[in-house]
PATIDO-929329 format. One record per residue (C-alpha): residue number from 1; residue in one letter; z, x, y. Coordinates in Angstrom, 2 decimals. Each point is the difference from the previous one (the first is absolute). Example, Ala and Ser with C-alpha at 12.3 -4.5 7.8 and 13.67 -1.06 7.14 Angstrom:
    n  res       pz       px       py
    1    a     7.80    12.30    -4.50
    2    s    -0.66     1.37     3.44
END
This chain:
    n  res       pz       px       py
    1    m   -88.66   -17.04   -76.29
    2    t     1.69     1.95     2.76
    3    p    -2.07     2.53     2.01
    4    i     1.51     2.83    -2.06
    5    e    -0.86    -1.73    -3.26
    6    t    -3.52    -0.67     1.25
    7    a    -0.41     3.64     1.02
    8    l     1.18     1.19    -3.41
    9    a    -2.31    -2.41    -1.81
   10    i    -3.00     1.07     2.10
   11    c     0.83     3.69    -0.51
   12    a     0.40    -0.41    -3.76
   13    l    -3.44    -1.60    -0.29
   14    l    -1.70     2.34     2.47
   15    v     1.21     3.20    -1.63
   16    t    -1.18    -1.05    -3.49
   17    p    -3.03     2.06    -1.11
   18    g    -3.17    -1.97     0.59
   19    p    -3.58     0.44     1.21
   20    t     0.82     0.56     3.67
   21    n     2.89     2.37    -0.69
   22    t    -2.17     1.92    -2.45
   23    l    -2.69     0.49     2.65
   24    m     2.56     1.17     2.55
   25    a     1.36     2.54    -2.50
   26    i    -3.52     1.22    -0.74
   27    a    -0.67     0.25     3.74
   28    g     3.11     2.12     0.43
   29    a    -1.12     2.30    -2.79
   30    e    -3.54     0.22     1.36
   31    r     0.71     0.38     3.71
   32    g     3.62     0.97     0.38
   33    w     2.66    -2.25     1.47
   34    r    -0.95     0.26     3.68
   35    r    -3.60    -1.01    -0.57
   36    a     0.85    -2.64    -2.59
   37    i     2.23    -1.90     2.42
   38    r    -3.11    -0.79     2.05
   39    l    -0.74    -2.57    -2.71
   40    v     3.26    -1.88     0.55
   41    p    -1.40    -2.27     2.78
   42    a    -2.78    -1.12    -2.36
   43    e     2.56    -0.99    -2.63
   44    l     2.28    -1.76     2.48
   45    c    -2.82    -1.97     1.64
   46    a    -1.37    -1.06    -3.39
   47    y     3.41    -1.14    -1.21
   48    l     0.59    -2.02     3.17
   49    a    -3.50    -1.50    -0.16
   50    t     0.86    -1.37    -3.44
   51    t     3.69    -0.81     0.18
   52    l     0.16    -1.74     3.38
   53    p    -2.54    -2.75    -0.84
   54    l     1.68    -0.42    -3.38
   55    a     3.43    -0.31     1.61
   56    l    -1.25    -2.60     2.46
   57    l    -2.43    -2.00    -2.12
   58    g     0.06     1.42    -3.50
   59    a     2.15    -2.60    -1.74
   60    a    -2.20    -2.85     1.19
   61    l    -3.21     1.86    -0.83
   62    l     1.12     0.87    -3.52
   63    a     1.05    -3.59    -0.57
   64    r    -3.57    -1.06     0.75
   65    a    -1.64     2.92    -1.83
   66    p     2.37     1.21    -2.73
   67    q    -2.66     2.28    -1.47
   68    a    -0.12     2.10     3.18
   69    k     2.81     2.25    -1.25
   70    v    -1.87     0.63    -3.25
   71    a    -3.20     0.78     1.92
   72    v     1.76     2.52     2.27
   73    t     1.60     1.70    -3.00
   74    a    -3.37     0.20    -1.77
   75    l    -1.64     1.53     3.07
   76    a     2.86     2.50     0.27
   77    a    -0.45     0.97    -3.66
   78    l    -3.74     0.56     0.46
   79    w     0.49     2.03     3.20
   80    v     2.72     2.21    -1.47
   81    g    -2.11     0.49    -3.13
   82    w    -2.91     1.09     2.17
   83    l     2.24     2.47     1.83
   84    a     1.14     1.44    -3.34
   85    v    -3.57     0.51    -1.20
   86    a    -1.13     1.45     3.33
   87    m     2.86     2.49    -0.01
   88    w    -0.58     1.00    -3.62
   89    r    -3.72     0.60     0.63
   90    v     0.45     2.45     2.89
   91    p    -2.04     3.04    -1.16
   92    p     1.87     3.32    -0.34
   93    a    -2.20     1.46     2.75
   94    r     1.42    -2.63     2.38
   95    a     3.60     0.19    -1.22
   96    g     1.12     1.13     3.43
   97    v    -1.30    -3.08     1.83
   98    v     2.35    -2.54     1.53
   99    t    -0.38    -3.28    -1.89
  100    v     2.64    -2.19     1.65
  101    t    -1.33    -1.49     3.22
  102    a     1.46    -2.50     2.44
  103    r    -2.51    -2.58    -1.24
  104    r     1.08     0.42    -3.61
  105    v     3.67    -0.25     0.95
  106    a    -0.67    -3.14     2.06
  107    v    -2.04    -1.79    -2.69
  108    t     2.45     0.95    -2.73
  109    t     2.91    -1.31     2.08
  110    l    -1.81    -3.22     0.90
  111    l    -0.43    -0.68    -3.73
  112    n     3.46     1.22    -1.01
  113    p     1.74    -2.79    -1.96
  114    k     3.30     1.06     1.57
  115    a    -1.23    -1.63     3.21
  116    l     0.20    -3.41    -1.69
  117    i     3.71     0.47    -0.66
  118    f     0.66     1.31     3.49
  119    g    -1.95    -2.75     1.71
  120    l     1.05    -2.95    -2.13
  121    v     3.60     0.87    -0.91
  122    l     1.68     2.78     1.96
  123    l    -1.32    -0.32     3.54
  124    p     0.37    -3.76     0.56
  125    g     3.59     0.04    -1.26
  126    p     1.59    -2.67    -2.16
  127    d     0.19    -2.68     2.70
  128    g    -2.93    -1.48     1.87
  129    g    -0.08    -1.29     3.54
  130    l     0.28    -3.66     1.04
  131    d    -3.69    -0.55    -0.61
  132    g     0.17     1.41    -3.51
  133    g    -1.43     3.35     1.01
  134    p     1.82     3.33     0.21
  135    d     2.74     0.39     2.59
  136    g    -1.52     1.93     2.91
  137    a     2.99     2.20     0.86
  138    r     0.69     0.82    -3.64
  139    l    -3.66     0.74    -0.68
  140    g    -0.22     2.29     3.04
  141    a     3.05     1.99    -1.09
  142    n    -1.28     0.28    -3.57
  143    v    -3.42     1.18     1.18
  144    a     1.65     2.71     2.13
  145    i     2.04     1.15    -3.01
  146    f    -3.11    -0.10    -2.18
  147    a    -2.13     2.02     2.43
  148    a     2.67     2.69     0.36
  149    e     0.40     0.30    -3.75
  150    v    -3.76     0.11    -0.63
  151    v    -0.19     3.04     2.28
  152    a     3.05     1.66    -1.54
  153    v    -1.17    -0.48    -3.59
  154    a    -3.52     1.17     0.83
  155    l     1.44     3.17     1.52
  156    l     2.13     0.47    -3.11
  157    w    -2.92    -0.29    -2.41
  158    a    -2.16     2.27     2.14
  159    g     2.85     2.52    -0.05
  160    l     0.27    -0.22    -3.79
  161    g    -3.71     0.65    -0.28
  162    a     0.19     2.91     2.42
  163    a     2.69     1.55    -2.20
  164    l    -2.61     0.27    -2.77
  165    r    -2.13     2.34     2.06
  166    r    -0.14     3.55    -1.28
  167    g     2.10     2.53     1.87
  168    g    -1.83     1.18     3.08
  169    r    -3.04    -2.09    -0.85
  170    q    -1.70    -1.19     3.17
  171    e    -3.45    -1.18    -1.06
  172    p    -0.45    -3.76    -0.39
  173    g    -0.38    -1.70    -3.31
  174    l     2.06    -0.74    -3.07
  175    p     0.05     2.37    -3.01
  176    a    -2.12    -1.39    -2.84
  177    p     2.92    -0.65    -2.42
  178    w     1.89    -1.98     2.64
  179    r    -3.14    -1.91     0.89
  180    r    -0.55    -0.98    -3.62
  181    a     3.66    -1.01    -0.38
  182    a    -0.22    -2.18     3.12
  183    s    -3.21    -1.54    -1.33
  184    v     1.69    -0.88    -3.31
  185    w     2.95    -1.56     1.85
  186    l    -2.29    -2.10     2.19
  187    g    -1.90    -1.06    -3.11
  188    a     3.28    -1.06    -1.63
  189    l     0.88    -2.03     3.08
  190    a    -3.42    -1.68    -0.12
  191    v     0.51    -0.92    -3.66
  192    y     3.48    -1.37     0.77
  193    l    -1.32    -2.13     2.86
  194    m    -2.82    -1.35    -2.13
  195    g     2.56    -0.73    -2.71
  196    r     1.85    -2.18     2.48
  197    v    -3.22    -1.84     0.76
  198    v    -0.60    -0.88    -3.66
  199    g     3.67    -0.68    -0.67
  200    l     0.83     3.09    -2.05
  201    a     2.35     1.65     2.52
END
């Protein structure tokens, strides 16, 4: 793929609704856009911590341990399911609390199955280097594109979440109906991921 094609492929996958994007939207709704963007470094660092090792060594590691992908997906399903339950169980008296933290964004991103596609397919590029590994120059350019798009998409989702805030509403927290809706969506994502683990999705 050309750099433009790679950028479009990365963007298409990044912008798709998923666990990390859902948390960034919730953060925007809870905190407002300016405060939510403080979580972007946590997302970016977590993505790079997962995708770079995969891009460099992932193909060889998966060849030796083919069940690793299934294990990561199962862990992601359990984590996202836990987030859904935790969000649903926020008592009404604490409905104004901020639930999306940098730690939750980082862990969710580390377990995001999208990272497998980025690290194993899109970042290395279609052609390896002379030693069979990814081409260094191509990988570096793709990582730069990836990092820039991670930031841009995170800002976009935080902005979408901030648009849900009530007019003139300044206190933190997500209105109860939106919190429940986000919980249901996260639960659906957890079920989908677990379906992939057992071969139903």
